[in-house]
N, C-alpha and C positions, 0 to 999 in steps of 0.2 A: 602589958603591951605585947610581950613576946608570944604569949599564947594566941592572941588575936592574929598577929602576923603569921604565925605557924598555921593556924586554921585556914586563913586566906591562901597561903602558899600551897597547902595540901589540896584544898578544894580546886584551885586553879589547875594544878597538875592533874587532878582527877577529871576535870572537864576536858582538858586537852587530850589526855590518854583515852578517856571514854569516847570522845567524838572520833578520834582516830581509829580505834578498834571497831566502832560502829560502822564507819565508812568502809573499812576493810571487809567487814562481814556482810553488810547489806548491799554495798555498791555492786559487786559482781552479780548478785541475784537479780537486782532491779535492772541492770543493763542487759540482762539476757531476755528481758520482756520485750516490749515493743520499742521502736526508736523514740517514740513520744515519751514513754516512761523513762528511758535511759537519759534523754535530754533533760527532762524535769529533774531527775536525780542529780545530774551533773551540775545543773543550774543551782540547785540547793547546796551542793558541795562547794561551789564557788562562793556562795554567800557565807558559808562557814569560814572559808579562806580569807574573806575580807572583814568579817565581823567577830567571829568567835575566837579563832586561833590567835589573832594579834592581841586581843584583850587578855586572854589566858596567858600568853607568853610574856606580856608586859607585867602582869600581876606576879607571875612566877619570878621574873627577873627582879622587880622592885622589892618584893617582900623578901627574896633571898638576900639581896644586898643589905636591906634593913636589918634582917636577922643577924647577919655577920657583923654589921657595925655595932649592934647592941650586945653581941656575945663577949663574954669575958674569957671564953674557953677556945672558941673557933675563930679562925682568920681566913683571909682570902688565899693564903698559901696552902691551906689544907687541901689534900687531894680530892676529897668528896665535894668541896666547894668548887674547885676548878672544874671537875667533871660536870657539875651542874651548869656552870656558865658556858662551857663548851657545848653541851647538849642544847641549851637554849639557842645559842648562836647558830649551830649547825642545823637544828630543826627549823629555825627561822629562815635560813637560806634555802633549805630544801622546800619549805612551803612556798616561799616567794618566787624562787627561780625554777622549780621543777613541778611541784604539785599543783599550784594554782594555774600556771599556764597549761598544764596537761588537762586539767579539769575544763578549762575554757575550750581547748581544742576538742575534747570529747563532747562537750555540750553542743558546740557548733556542728561537729560531724554528725552526731546522732540527730540533731535538729534538721539537718539536710538529708537525712536518710542514709548517710555513709557509715554503715555499721563496721566496715573494715577499718577505717581511720579511727572511729570511736573506740573500737575494741583495742586497737594498738595503743591509743592514749590510756585506756583503762589498765592495760598491762604495765605501762610505765608508772601509773599511779599506784598500782598494787605493789610493785617492787620497791619504789621509794617510800611508800606509805608504811610498808613493813619495816624498812630500815628505820624510819622515824619512830615507830612503836618500840622497836628493839632498843634504840638509843634512850628513849624515855624510861624504859624498864631498867636499863643499866644505871641511869641517873637516880632513879628511885632506890635501887639496891645500894648504890654508893651512899645515898643520904641516910638510909635506914641503918646501914652497917657502919657508917662513918669511916669509909675507906681512908687509910692513911693516918688514922689517929690511934 
């Protein structure tokens, strides 16, 4: 059972991190195209915010909890486990309170032809999106190297 949980855990993190890196790399290129392309991209990004990220985050959280509960070696007090929980919570807040609303703002602005407001929202997305990716990489490093153990 542990291996299945670990596989799901790692795949969910991979989906989350991969989608985030893709958005950071592709988003700026597409938003420099036309307003229509930028609006379509941001609408697709909002879809990820509502469907993909929550599922990945919940899978990471639930499988992480289950893995700790099944472990005879690691516990909730271990530093790497705490880092993992903190990153899931912080990333969830960033996604729900900053990234998704900024994507909505950008989609509406680009849809209305307001490239100035759309670009400003994209800058906000890029900054906080990069922070989210860095946090995820730190969590992965903490897990792999078992920080605190």
